[in-house]
N, C-alpha and C positions, 0 to 999 in steps of 0.2 A: 658669220655667227648670227646675223639677224634672222636667218631662216629657222633657227632653233628657239627663238623667243616665244612664238605662238605655241610651239610644241611643249615647251617647259611650262607655260601658263596652263595649257590644257591638261597636262599630266598632274600638275599641282591641284587643279580643281577636281580631277578624277580621284586623287588621294582623299581629299576632304569629303567629297561626295560619297565615296564608298564607305568612309569612316562613319558618316552620318547615317547611312542606310543600315550599316552593321549594328550601330548602337540602337537605332530605332527598332530593328527587328529583335533585339535582345531583350526588350521589355514589352510585355503584353499585359492586358488586363488581368489575365490569370496569374501572371508573375507578381503583379502588384498586390494581389490578395493572399499570396502564399507567405506564411511566416515561419515555415518549417526550415530549420538549419540542417542541410544535408551533409555538409562536410566543411572542414577548415583546412585551407591550403596555405602552407607557409612557403613563400618564395624567397630564395636567396639570390641576389643579383650576382651573376657570373662576370668576372673580369675578362675583357677581351685579351689583354696582355698581362702576363706574369713574368717576373724576372728572378733568376737564380744564378748569381755569379756571372752575369752577363749573358747567360743562356735565356733567350726569350721564347716563351710559349704563347701561341695565339689560338684563341677559341674561335674557330671558323664557323662551327655549326650554329652558334648562338649570336652571331654578329652579322653585319651587313656584308661581310666578305663571302658569305655563302651564296650570294647572288651573282658573283663574277662568273662568266660563262666558261672560262678555261683555266687550268691550274697555273700555266705560265704567267698569265696576267695577274692571277691571285698572288703569286710569289713576288711579282714586281711591286706590289703595294705594301710589302712587309718591311720592317726595319732591318737595315744592314744588307738587304738582298738587292742585287743589281742584275738586270736582264739586258743582254746585248741588243743592238739595234735590229738584228735579223731574227730575234726571239729564239735563237737556237742554242744560246749559251747562258748559263746562270753562274753568278759569282757572289761571294760574301765579302763585304768591304774589309780589306786587310788580310783576307784568308784565301782568296783565289777561288777556284772551282770547288764546290762542296760535293760530298757524296749525298745522294738522295735515297731515302728509305721510305717505303710504304709498309707500315705494320712490320717493321724489322726486315723487310725484303728489299734488297739492293736493286734499284731501278735506274733507268736513264731517261733522257729527254723524251724518247718515244713512248715509253710506258707511262711517264708522267702525263703526257698529252692524251693518253688513253684512259686516264682516270677522270671520273665524274666529280666535279667540285661538290655536288650535293652529297657525295659519299664521304667527304672529309669531316672529321671531328675536330682535330687540332693539328697544328704545325709547330714544331719546336726547332729553333735554330741553335744548334749545339756548337759552341766555339772551339772547344778542345775535346774531341771525342776520344773515348778510351779505345783500347786495342780490339774490343769486340766489334768495333765498326770498321775493321779491316785496316790495311796499311795505307790505302790510297786516300788522299785528301786531308786538309787541315780543318775542315768544318763539316758538319752533317746537318742536313735538313730532314727531320724526321716527321713524316706524315702519318697520322693515326686515323683510321677510318671509323665511321660510326658503328657501334654495336648495340642494338636494341636488346632489351632483356625480357621481352614479352613474346610469347609464342603466337603464331598466326602468320599474317602477311602484311607487308607495307609497300606502297608504291608512291613514288614522287614523279610528277610530271612538271617540267619547267619549260618556259618559253622566254627567250631574250631577244629583243629587237635592238640592234646596235646601229647608231648613226655616226659614221666617221666621214671620210671623204666619199665613201660609198656605203650602201646599206649592207649590213651583215645580219644573219639570222641563226640562232642556236636553239635547237629543239632537243630535249633530253628526257629519257625515261630511266628510272632507277628503281629496281624492285628486289625484295627479299622475302623468303618464305622459310619457315621453320616448323618442323613437326617431330616431336620426340628427339631422337639423336641426330636427325638429318637436317642440315641447313643448306639453302640454295640462295645464291645472289646473282643478279644479272643487271647489266646496264646497256643502254643503246642511245647514242647521240647522233643526230644528223645536223651538220653545220653547213650552211650555204654562205660562203665568205667571198669578199671582194677586196682583199688588202691592196693598198697602194704603197709604193716605196720610191724613194729618190735619194741619190747620193752623187757626189762629185769629188774628183781628185785632180789636183794640179801638181805636177812634178817636173823636175829638171834633172837631166843626165848630162853633166858637164863634159865627160870624156867623149860623148858622141854629139855634143852641141845640140841637144834636144830640149825644147820647151814644149810642154803639152798639158792640156787639161780637158776633162770630159765631164758631161752632166748626163746622167742616165735616170730614167724613170720607167716604172712598169705598174700596170694594174692587172692583178691576177683574178681569174674566175675559178673558184675552188669548191669542189664537192668533197666533204670530209665525213667519214663514217667512223665513229668510235664505239667499240663494243667490248663486252666482257661478261664472263659467266664463271661461277665457281661452286663447288660442292664441298661441304665440310661434314664429316661423319665422326661423331664422338663415340669412340669404342667403349670407354669407361671414364671414370673421373680423371684419370691420369693420361690416357692414350687417345690419339686422334689421327685421322687421315684426311688430307685435303687435296683437291685438284682444282686448279684455276687456269683459265685461258682468257687472255685479253689481247686486243690489237687495235690497229688503226689503218684504214685505207683512205688514200687521198689522191685525187686527180686534179691537176692544174693545167689551165691553158692561159698563156700570157704573152703579150707583145712587149718587147723591150725597145725603147727609143733612146738613142744615144747621140748627143751632139758633141763633136770633138774638134778642138783646135790643136794642130800639131805643126811645130816648126823644127825642121832638121837642117841645121846650118842656114842656107838661104832659101830653102824650099818650104813653102807654107801651104798647108792643106786644111780646109774646113770640111769635115766628114759627117754625114748623117748615116747612122747605122740602124737598120731595122731588122729585128729578128723575131720570127714566129716560133713559139716554144710550146711544147707539151711535156708534162712530167707526171709520172706515177710514183708514189711512195707507199709501200705496204710494209706493215710491221705486225708480227704475231709472236706471242710469248706464251709458253706453257710451263706450269709448275706443279710438281707432285711432292708433297711433304708427308712425312710420317714421324710421329713422336711417341715414345714409349718410356714408361718409368720402370727401370730395372730395380726391383725392390731388394734383391739379394745384396746389392752393393750400394743401395740408396742413391742411384745415379739416374739422371734424366738423359735419354738418348734422343737425338734428332738426326734424321737422315732424309735427304731429298735430292732431286735433280731438276734441272731447268733447261729448256731448249728454246732458243730464240732465233728468229730470222728477220732480216731487214733487206729489202731490195728496192732499188730505185732505177727508173728508166727516164733519161732526159734526151729529148730530141729537139734540135734547133735548125732552122733554115735562116741563114744570115745573108743580108743584102747591104751593100754600101753605096752611098752617093758621094762622090768627091766634087767639092766646089760647085754644088747646086746642079750637077749633071743628073742624068737619070739613074735610078737604082739598078745596080748590077748584082747578080748572084755572086756570093763570095764563098760560103761554106755550107755544106750539109753535115751536121754533127749528130751522131747517134752514139750515146754513151750509156752503159749499164754498170750497176754496182750491186753486188749481192754478198751478204755476210751471214754465216751460220755460226751460232755459239752454243756449246754444250757445257754444262758444269754439274758437278755432283759434290756433295759435302756431307761430313759427319761431325756433329757437335755433341759433346758430353758436358754435363754440369752436375757438380756435387756440392751440396750445402752441408756445412758442418755446424754443430750445435753452438759454437762460439762465434756465430755470425760471420764466419769465413766462407766465401764462395769461390770454388775452383772451376774454371771453364777451360776446356781444351778441345782440340779437334783438327781437322784437315780439310783441304779442298783441292779439287782438280778441275781445271777449265781448259777448253780448247776452242779456238776461233779459226775460221777459214773464210777468206774473202776472195772475190774475183772482180777485177775491173776490166771491162771491155770498151775499147776506144776505136771508133770507126768514123773518120772524117774525110769527106771528099772536098778538095779545093778546086773550085771552078776556074780560077785564074791559071793555076799550074796544071790543071787537068790530071790530077793525081789523087790517089786514095791512100790514106794512112790507116793501117789496122794493126792493133796489137792487144794483147791481154796480159794483165799482171796478176799474179797469184800471191797471196799473203797467208802465212800461218803463224799462230802463236799458241803456246802452251804455258800454263801456269800451275805450279804445284806448291801448296802452302801448308804450313803447320803452325799452330799457335797455342799459347798457354797464358792464362790470366788468373791472377789471384786478387780478390777484392774483399773488403769487409770493414769492420769498425773495431778499433781498440781504444777504449775510454772515449775521449772527445775527438779522436782522429779517424776520419774516413779515408780509406786508401784504395788504390787500384794500381796494380803493377802487372804489366803484360809484355810478352815478347812474341814476335811473329817472324817466321823464316819463310822466304819466298824464293823459288827458282823460276826464271823466265827464259823461254827458248823461242826465238823469233827467226823466221826466214821469209824471204821474198824474192821472186824471180819472174821474168817474162816467160810466157808459155813457149815461145819460139827459141829460147836459149837454154843451154844446159847449165851455164854458170849461175850460181846463186848470188844475187846482188846484195841482199841483206842477210847477214848471219850473225845473230847475237845470242849469247848464252851467259846469264849472270845470276848470281845468288846474293841476296841481301837480307840483313837482319833489321827489324824495325821495333825498337823498344818504345814503350810508353809508360808514363807514371803520373799518378794524380794523388795529391794529399790535400785534405781539407781539415782545418782546425776550427772548432767552435769556441769563440771567446766567451760568449754568453748566449742567451736566448735570442738576441737581436743582431749579433755581430759574428762574422766568420771570415776567415782568410784561407785562400787556397793557392796551391802551387802545381804547375803542370809542365811536363816535358814530353815531347813526342818527335819521332822521326817517321816521315811518311813519304809516299811516292804518288806522282800524278802521271798517268800514261795517256798518250793522245788517243782520240777516238778513232775507230777503224776507218771511217771515210776520209779522215785526214791523211791516212797512209795509202790511199788509192791513187789512181791516175786521172780522176775526174777533173775537168777544167771547164770554166765558163768564159765564153767569148764576149768581150765588151766592145772592142773596136779593133781596127787593123793593127793597132800598136799596143794593146793592153789585154791581158788575160788574167783571170783569177784561177790559180792552180793549187795543187796539193804538194806534199813533200813526203816521199816514201822513206826518207832517212830520219824522220823525227824520232827522237828518243825520249825516255822518261825524265821527269823532273824529280829530284830528291830534295826534301825539305826538312829543316830542323827548326823547332819552335820551342820557346820557353816563355811561360807567362805566370802572372800572379794576379789574384783578384781579391778585393775587399768588399764584403756585402754588409750593408746596414739596413735592416728591415727589407724592403723591396728595392732599395737603391744599391747600385754597385759601381765600383771603380776598378778597371782592369788595365794592366800593362802587358804588352806582348812584344817579344823580340824574335825575329826570324831571319833565316838565310836560306835561299833556294839555289840549287845547283842545276844548270841547264834548263832554265825556264823557257817556255815557248811563246814567242811573239812574232809580229809581222816581219816579212823580209821581201826584198826586191831582187829579182834575178833578171839581168838584161842579156838578150841574145843579139849581139852586134851584127851577126850575119842576116838574120831575119828582121832586125830592127823592131823586136817585140819585147815588151817588159812584162814579166810575170810577177804577180802579187801573190805571195805564198807565206809560209811560216817556217821558222827555224828555231833551233835551240840556241838561246843566248848564253853568254858566259856565266853570269850570276845575277841574283836579285837579293836585296837585303833591305831591312827597314824595321820600324817599330810602330806600334799603335797605342794610344791612350784612349780608352773607351769609358764613357759615362752613360749609364742607363738610369733615367730619373723619372719614374712614374709618380703621379699623385691623383687624388680624387677630392673633389669639392662639390657636395650636393649632387646636382644632375650632371656634372661635368667630370669626365674621366680623361686624364691626359697621360700619354706615354711619350717620353723624349729619349732620343739616342744621339749622343755626340761622340764622334770619333776623330781624334787628331792623328793623322797618318803621315808617315814619312816613308817613301818607297823609292829605292834607287836601283835602276836597271842598267846593267853595263854589258858591253860587248866590244871586242876589238874592231869589228867592222862598222860600228855605229858611232856617230858623233855624240859625245856626252856633253849635254848643256849644263843643267843644274838640277839639284834635287831639293825641293822645299816641302815643308809641312803644309798639308791642306786639311780642310775641315769638311767632314761629312755630317749632315744633320738630318734628323727625321723627327716628325711630331705628328701624333695622332690625337685628335680631340673628338670625343664621343659625348653627345648630349642626349640623355633620356628624357623625352618630352611626353606630355600627356597624351592620352588616347593611343598608346602603344606606338608612338612615332619614335624613331631614332634618327638623329642627324649627326653626320660625321664630316669633319673638316680635317684633312690630312695634307701634309706637304713634306717633301724631302728635297735635298739638294747637296751640292758640293762646290767648294771654291775651286779656283783654277788649280790644275794638277801639273806639277813639274816633277817627273819621275826619272830624271837622268836622260835616257834616250827619248822618251815620249813626253809630249806636252798636250794636255787635254783641257777643254773649256769648262767654265763654271756652269752649273745647272740649278734651276729652282722649279719644281713641279708641284702644282696644286690639284687636289681632287676633292670632290664633294659627293656625299651620298645621303639619301633620304629613304628610310625604310618604314613600312607599316605592316603590321600583322592583323589579320581578320579572323578571329576565333582560333581554332586549332588547325585549320586546314589550308588557309590562304596566306600567302606572303607576297608583298609587292615592294620592289626596290627600284629607285631611280638613281642612276649614277651619272656624274658629269666629271670626266677625267681630263687632265691636262688642260685646264680651263684657259690658260694663257698661251697655249701652243708652244711650249718651251722644250719639248722633247727633241732636242737637236744635239748631235754629237759631233765635235770637231777634234781633229788629231793632227799633230805635226811631228815628224821625225826624219832623220837622215841616216841612211844605212847603205853601205857599199857605194858611197859618194853620191847616192841618189836622194835628193830631198823631196819631200811631199807634204801636201796639206790636204786633208780629207774632211768632208762634211756629209753627215748622214741625217736625213729627215725621217722621223718615225711617225707613222700614222696613228698617233695616240690620242689626239683630241676627239673625244667621244661622248655622246649622250646615249645611254642605254636604259631600257625599261625591262625588268624581269618580273614575270609572274610565275608563282609556284603553287601547285595544289598537291596535298598529301592525303592519302587515305590508307586505312588498314593498320594492323599492329603486328609486332614480332615479340615473342616471349623467350627469355633465357637464351639469347644469341651467343654462340660459341665460336663464330668463324675466326680462324687464325691462319696466318701464313708466315713463313720465315725465309730469309735470304738464302738463295742457292748460288746465283750467278753474281760474283763480285765485280765483274767487268761489264755489266749490262749498260752502265752509263756511257760506254764507249760505242754502243751500237747505233751509229748514225753517220 
């Protein structure tokens, strides 16, 4: 950390130096002689966090969060949101994997990463979404993009220099243009990244008398291009047409170094595994939306379709050294994965004069993926080649009625979904996976206003969570001669029942949630006794149940604005093949402290953590993470932000569990300790922006 001290001192001096120059330039002799009052501007301080019945809304555009270079890192700093160690999965405390929406458009991790943070206005964490947010998921992260109201053009240019274990650089352009009824938006980001990762797993297989552990680390050299463009045409005051395309292209080269100790009965081996790897990941998404007001029946019609493609190519050349001998070629691995998704939907909305709103519609989606596996084994001198094809179709219809009767706000909805799934190897005629099921998903919400400061609400929902498409592929990652990370083509959906109640007093809330999940997906071990290889994968567990007590407690005192979130959670995961230890209540806590300082400085101290978690099958470590931010604005065009993340290097995940008689202890180190400096310059204007988009593909979060 000593290498950062001169840098931090230099940047601090830079802040105050630029502030002095900016203030000096703002007053001239001419200004001092001018007594004319040109205008009066009344500024109302915007809150970064607002709370409504436990649903937290974050003002990103007007806070230090707009300087974070990518959306996943931004979400990791928000209350109740957790990001996995590999940055590929997002969860909400006590809710599991949320749905992610951008301007009411359902998206996944790929499109989230294709979004420019500079284009985000607000993020809302919705704890109990209504049926309009589809059947999948117990929580929603709703991202709203900026919409300027001034005609013309606006462009933002941002540069972020990030110092972790290695140097990372983020360069971004975000532009919009509007003339009369036509509006155009575009963004382009080039990121040169060098992420580092490390993890280790120690495990025992008693039935085979195996004791083993490995430690693996890798540094990736990554070129990442994020792009997007869209056109919105306002036909008249009620009707519009929009077309949007966005995507991400990413190329990685990385060496993986693994040190392994393995004891099988009396045989002991110390193995060094070196693999040379190259990976390409490409994502493209296209959306066409059309909205029209049918005046004859006073109904709003929305129709649209969406086409997405994600493809990945992973190549690896693996070498092993046993007991300090020379490296020998082990495997040449060439794997490809491609998924295409099409969806189309129709939504109708009719508002009645008595504040009743009726929404109904339908959706059809189809996904088709292919996994190609080509591995040459040098020791056996044999080549293994196969292809796996997967298809899924979803047909859904829904109806929802919402409104207000006296002091009661209500929303009642029902969704009916039919899912048809099939999977087979291309060389075989028999279908391995053949599922066809129809389910109903009711949702209901009632809110009672006690008086102008207090309210109480009740919610019930039944929802589903389906595995992402790459989890249903045949892609596998080689770690060492004894251990492989694999996938599971037999994964099925998880069905969830949730009931909750919340009490709100001013901006503070207390919420109680009770839930039960059938067939939740968690880690699994599969041991091949013939090849002496252990595969780490996922499976559907028997059940999961628990409850949460949530406190959201914001307050403001002079220059200090504070937001606190406390969640007491009890989660019990059970399965016949796993050892059930104990289930205990743990505490998740989050605190954000923002200080508005003179000369347009903003200082933020935030921290989050959790006590030790015992969830039946799984046991996880306690955490405490501290972040600091200092932001300064210079006039209307320049913004500078200094971030210091994970200042005590505590982003470490550990996990213990025993399943299929195999016990394991895992440790993941995350490259989160970071000093970053962001500079942003804005110029131009937009007037009367009307850009809109709506969800078409409800399964887009599974495209990875």
